[in-house]
C-alpha positions in Angstrom: 119.5 109.8 85.2 116.6 107.5 86.3 115.2 107.7 89.8 112.7 105.0 90.9 111.3 104.8 87.4 111.1 108.6 86.9 113.4 110.0 84.3 114.9 113.3 85.4 117.7 115.5 84.2 120.9 115.4 86.3 120.7 117.8 89.1 121.9 118.3 92.7 119.8 116.1 94.9 119.2 116.1 98.6 118.4 112.5 99.4 116.2 111.9 102.4 115.9 108.6 104.2 113.4 107.6 106.8 115.8 107.8 109.8 119.0 109.5 108.6 119.5 113.2 108.4 119.5 114.8 104.9 122.7 114.1 102.9 123.5 116.6 100.1 124.7 114.9 96.9 126.1 117.2 94.2 125.4 115.6 90.9 127.6 116.8 88.0 125.9 119.3 85.7 123.9 121.5 88.1 125.1 123.7 90.8 123.3 124.2 94.1 121.3 121.8 96.3 117.8 120.9 95.2 115.4 119.1 97.5 114.6 115.8 95.8 113.1 113.3 98.3 113.7 109.6 97.3 112.6 106.4 99.0 113.8 102.9 99.2 110.6 101.4 97.9 111.6 97.9 98.5 112.0 98.6 102.2 109.0 100.9 102.5 106.3 99.2 100.5 105.8 96.1 102.7 105.1 98.4 105.6 102.4 100.2 103.7 99.6 99.2 105.8 101.3 100.2 109.0 102.2 103.8 108.6 102.0 106.1 105.5 103.5 108.8 107.6 107.0 107.3 107.3 106.8 107.2 103.6 104.7 110.2 102.6 107.1 111.5 100.0 107.8 111.8 96.4 110.1 113.2 93.7 110.0 116.8 92.8 109.0 117.1 89.1 110.5 115.3 86.2 113.1 117.8 84.9 115.7 120.1 86.3 113.8 123.1 84.9 110.9 122.5 87.2 113.0 121.4 90.1 114.6 124.8 89.9 111.5 126.9 89.4 108.8 125.2 91.4 108.9 124.9 95.3 108.1 121.5 96.8 104.4 121.0 97.6 103.5 119.7 101.1 102.6 116.3 99.5 106.2 116.1 98.2 108.0 116.7 101.5 109.3 113.9 103.6 108.1 113.7 107.2 111.6 114.1 108.5 112.1 117.2 106.5 108.8 118.7 107.5 109.3 117.8 111.2 112.7 119.6 111.1 111.1 122.7 109.3 108.5 122.9 112.1 111.0 122.5 114.9 113.1 125.3 113.5 110.0 127.5 113.9 109.3 126.4 117.4 106.4 124.2 116.5 105.5 120.9 118.2 105.9 117.6 116.4 102.1 117.2 116.8 101.7 119.8 114.0 103.0 117.2 111.5 100.3 114.7 112.5 97.7 117.6 112.2 98.9 118.5 108.7 98.8 114.9 107.5 95.4 114.5 109.1 94.0 117.6 107.3 95.5 116.6 104.0 94.6 113.0 103.8 91.8 112.3 106.3 89.9 115.5 105.7 90.9 116.1 102.1 91.8 119.8 102.7 93.1 121.5 99.6 93.7 124.9 101.3 95.6 125.9 104.4 92.7 128.1 105.5 90.6 124.9 106.0 93.0 123.8 108.7 91.4 126.0 111.5 93.0 124.2 114.4 96.5 125.4 113.3 97.5 128.9 114.3 97.0 131.5 111.6 100.7 132.6 111.6 101.8 128.9 111.1 99.3 128.6 108.2 100.7 131.7 106.6 104.3 130.4 107.0 103.3 127.1 105.5 101.5 128.7 102.6 104.6 130.8 101.9 107.0 127.8 102.0 105.0 125.0 100.5 102.1 125.0 98.1 99.6 122.4 99.5 99.5 120.4 96.2 101.9 120.0 93.3 99.2 119.7 90.7 96.1 121.7 89.6 92.8 120.8 87.9 93.0 122.1 84.3 89.5 120.9 83.2 86.5 119.4 85.1 83.4 117.8 83.6 80.5 116.3 85.4 78.0 113.8 83.8 74.3 113.5 84.5 75.0 110.2 86.2 77.3 111.8 88.7 80.6 110.8 87.1 83.4 113.4 87.5 86.2 113.6 85.0 89.3 115.7 85.7 92.2 116.7 83.6 95.0 117.3 86.1 97.9 119.6 85.2 101.4 118.6 86.4 104.3 120.9 87.2 106.0 120.3 83.9 102.8 121.3 82.1 101.9 117.8 81.1 98.5 116.4 82.0 96.7 113.2 83.1 93.2 112.1 83.6 91.3 110.8 86.6 87.6 109.9 87.1 85.2 109.6 90.1 82.5 107.1 89.4 79.6 107.2 91.9 77.1 104.4 92.3 74.9 104.5 95.4 77.2 104.4 98.5 80.3 103.7 96.5 82.6 106.4 95.1 85.3 104.7 92.9 88.4 106.8 91.9 90.0 105.7 88.6 93.6 107.1 88.6 96.5 107.3 86.2 100.1 106.2 86.8 101.9 107.5 83.7 101.7 110.4 81.3 100.5 108.5 78.2 101.1 104.8 77.8 103.8 102.8 76.1 101.8 99.5 75.8 100.4 100.4 72.4 96.9 98.8 72.8 95.4 99.7 69.4 92.0 100.5 70.7 93.0 102.8 73.6 93.2 106.6 73.5 95.8 106.8 76.3 98.6 105.3 74.2 98.1 107.0 70.9 100.9 109.4 71.6 103.1 107.0 73.5 104.4 107.3 77.1 106.2 110.5 78.3 107.1 109.6 81.9 106.0 107.9 85.1 104.0 109.8 87.6 105.5 110.4 91.0 103.8 109.2 94.2 102.5 112.7 95.1 101.1 113.1 91.5 99.2 109.8 91.9 97.9 110.6 95.4 96.8 114.1 94.4 94.4 112.7 91.9 92.5 111.2 94.8 92.4 114.5 96.6 91.2 116.4 93.5 88.5 113.8 93.0 87.5 114.0 96.6 87.1 117.8 96.3 85.3 117.6 93.0 82.8 115.0 94.2 82.6 116.3 97.7 83.1 112.8 99.1 86.1 110.7 99.9 86.7 107.9 97.5 85.7 104.5 98.9 87.4 102.4 96.2 90.3 102.8 93.8 90.8 101.3 90.4 94.2 101.9 88.9 92.9 101.8 85.3 93.6 105.3 84.1 96.4 106.4 81.8 99.5 104.3 81.7 100.6 100.8 82.6 100.4 100.6 86.4 102.9 97.8 86.8 105.5 99.7 84.7 105.4 102.2 87.6 104.8 99.8 90.4 107.3 101.2 92.9 105.8 104.7 92.8 102.3 103.3 92.7 102.9 101.2 95.9 104.1 104.3 97.7 101.0 106.3 96.7 98.7 103.5 97.6 100.4 103.2 101.0 99.3 106.7 101.7 95.9 106.2 100.4 95.3 103.1 102.4 96.9 104.0 105.7 94.2 103.8 108.3 95.8 106.4 110.7 98.0 108.8 108.7 96.5 108.3 105.2 93.1 108.4 103.6 92.0 105.2 105.3 90.8 103.4 102.1 90.8 99.7 102.5 93.4 97.8 100.6 90.8 95.3 99.6 89.0 98.1 97.9 91.9 98.7 95.5 92.2 97.0 92.1 95.4 97.3 90.0 95.1 96.7 86.3 97.9 95.5 84.0 98.2 94.7 80.4 100.2 91.6 81.6 103.8 92.0 82.9 104.5 88.6 84.5 107.6 89.6 86.5 105.7 92.6 88.0 102.6 90.6 88.7 104.8 88.3 90.8 106.4 91.3 92.5 102.9 92.6 93.4 101.9 89.2 94.7 105.0 89.2 97.0 104.6 92.7 98.2 102.6 91.8 101.3 99.7 94.0 100.3 96.0 93.1 99.8 95.3 94.8 96.5 93.2 93.0 93.8 94.6 92.3 90.3 92.9 92.8 87.0 94.6 91.6 83.8 93.7 93.4 80.5 93.3 90.3 78.3 91.2 91.4 75.4 91.7 88.3 73.3 91.7 84.5 73.9 94.7 83.6 71.7 98.1 85.0 71.0 97.6 85.8 67.3 94.7 88.1 67.9 96.0 89.5 71.2 99.4 90.5 69.6 97.4 92.5 67.0 95.5 94.3 69.7 98.2 94.5 72.4 101.6 94.6 70.7 103.5 93.9 73.9 102.0 90.4 73.9 104.6 89.4 71.4 107.2 89.5 74.1 105.2 87.7 76.8 102.3 85.6 75.5 99.1 84.7 77.1 100.4 81.5 78.7 103.0 83.4 80.7 100.6 86.1 81.8 98.0 83.6 83.0 100.6 81.6 84.8 101.7 84.7 86.7 98.0 85.5 87.5 97.6 81.9 88.8 100.7 82.5 91.0 99.1 85.7 92.2 96.0 83.8 93.2 98.0 81.1 94.9 100.1 83.5 97.0 97.3 86.0 97.9 94.1 83.9 97.7 92.4 86.8 95.8 90.5 86.1 92.6 91.9 87.6 89.5 89.7 89.6 87.2 90.3 89.5 83.4 89.3 92.6 81.6 88.0 92.1 78.0 87.2 95.1 75.8 84.7 94.0 73.2 85.4 95.3 69.7 82.6 94.7 67.3 83.6 92.2 64.6 87.1 91.8 66.0 87.1 89.8 69.3 83.4 89.2 70.0 82.4 86.3 67.8 81.4 82.8 68.9 84.9 81.3 68.3 86.5 84.0 70.6 83.8 83.2 73.3 84.6 79.5 73.1 88.4 80.0 73.3 88.0 82.5 76.2 85.9 79.9 78.1 88.5 77.2 77.4 91.3 79.4 78.6 89.8 80.3 81.9 87.8 77.1 82.6 88.7 75.7 86.1 90.4 78.9 87.2 89.2 81.1 90.1 88.6 84.0 87.8 86.1 86.8 87.0 85.6 88.3 83.6 84.7 92.0 83.1 83.3 92.5 79.6 83.8 96.1 78.5 81.9 97.2 75.3 84.2 99.6 73.5 83.8 103.3 73.9 84.2 105.0 70.5 87.4 107.1 70.1 87.7 109.6 67.3 90.3 108.4 64.7 90.1 104.7 65.6 88.4 102.2 63.3 86.5 100.1 65.8 82.8 99.9 66.7 80.8 98.9 69.6 79.6 95.2 69.7 76.0 94.3 69.2 73.8 93.4 72.2 73.4 89.9 70.7 77.2 89.4 70.6 77.6 90.5 74.2 74.9 88.2 75.5 76.3 85.2 73.6 79.7 85.7 75.2 78.1 86.0 78.6 76.1 82.9 78.0 79.1 80.9 76.8 81.3 81.9 79.8 78.5 81.2 82.3 78.0 77.8 80.7 81.7 77.1 81.4 81.2 78.0 85.1 83.0 81.4 84.8 81.9 84.5 86.6 81.2 87.3 84.2 79.8 90.8 84.2 79.2 93.4 81.6 80.6 96.8 82.8 78.1 99.6 83.0 78.9 102.6 80.8 79.4 105.7 82.9 80.1 109.3 81.9 79.8 108.8 78.2 79.0 112.4 77.5 82.1 113.7 79.2 84.7 111.4 77.6 85.0 109.4 80.8 86.9 106.5 79.2 90.7 106.5 79.6 92.6 109.1 77.6 89.6 110.5 75.7 89.3 113.9 77.3 93.0 114.6 77.2 93.2 113.6 73.6 90.2 115.7 72.6 91.6 118.8 74.3 95.1 118.3 72.9 93.6 117.8 69.4 91.7 121.0 69.7 95.0 122.9 70.0 97.1 120.6 67.9 95.1 118.5 65.5 96.5 115.0 64.9 96.2 113.0 61.7 93.9 109.9 61.7 95.4 106.9 63.4 93.9 104.2 61.2 97.2 103.0 59.8 99.1 102.4 63.1 96.5 100.0 64.6 97.6 96.9 62.7 94.0 95.8 61.9 92.4 96.6 58.5 89.6 99.1 58.7 87.2 96.9 56.9 87.8 94.1 59.5 86.7 96.4 62.3 84.0 98.4 60.5 82.6 96.5 57.5 
C-alpha cells in the first residue's frame, strides 16, 4: 500500500480530512483502528501560505509495526483530531492555537516550556502525545558554528540535517528521504539506495531540532539534504506549508526556501504550478548528456534538454531565477571544455551557477578540483554573462556534506566494501 508517496504495510487506517469527521477504514490484514492522518495534498498545498493550521498533519510511521507500537506525536495529529481531544477534556479551542504557537513559533520541544498552559493539561498531553516523533541520535558542532544532526526516526532509520550559520542568517539544510534513489556517483547519500520517503512531520521536525541545537530559529531553508526532494514533493509541500505559515507555522518566508532537484521535468512543472514562491535549484553537474549520465544515471531517462526546458518554464511561470548546482570533480568535469560547454548551455538564460568543490567521501574515487580549475570556470562563465559563485565550505570537520555523517556512523557498526566499482568512472580518470 502506498500513501502519498510513503510505502506502508496494510493496516487499519483512520482517515482524517480537513472538515469531515474521522472515518474508520478497516484495511484487510490488520485488526483494530490505527490513527493514520492523511491529507489531500493537491487541495491543501496551494493554500500553504494562508494557514498551516488546517494541514498540520502527517503519516504515522512507515510500517504497521511502528504504527502499532508508537503513539502519535503532537506534530502528527491533525488539528480536527486534536481539537476534538481537547474538547472532550473541557478545554477551549484556544488551546489548539497555543499548542501550535509553542511548537512552531517558539520552537518548544518540551511541554514544560509551555508555561501558559495549565499544568494538568500539560501532563495529560505528555501522557497522550509525545511532542515530537523523532529524536536526535548524534550532534556535532563545527568551529564555524555549523551544526550537524543525525535524526532518528520511529522505525529506527536515520536522516541528516544541518544548520549553517553566517552572520544574521541561519540556513537549515533538510532531508526528504531516507537515502536516495538517484544514484549520483559522487554523493554519499545514495550509496545504499533509497529506503522510503519522509513524512511531513519528519521533515518539519528537522527544523525544530536544528532550532533547538543552534538556539535560533532558521531564517532560510535549503532542501538539499538526503533524498530527491521532488520525488517526495507532496509531503515536502505540506511540511513547507507549516514552516512558512506566518501565523500558525514557523513564519519562514517562502522566498527564503530553495528546493533542489536532480532534474525531474514533470515535478519541476508541478512545483511551478503550485502557487508557492519557493526557489528552484537544479543539480546539473555536467554540461553534456554523455558525461552527466555517467555522473547522474537518471539523466539517461530525461536528458539535459528536457530538464533545462522545464527550468525555463519554471522561470516563465514564477519569475524566479533558477540556480544550477555544479559539483566540481577534479579531472572529471572541471576542464576548459566543460567550462565552455556549460557557458554555451546557459548563455542567455536568467540563471545563476553555484560551483561546489567536491567534499571527499571515503570509498569514492574522486578528488577536489584545483584552485586554478575553479577560477577558470568562474572566468569563463562570467565572460558569457552568467552569474556564478563558488560555495563556501562549511562544517568540514563534522562531515557536514550530505550523507557523510550517517554513512560514517553506519560504517562503524557495519563496515561496507569500497564503492569504486559501482560509480561507472574509472578510478584513474578521477584520481590519476
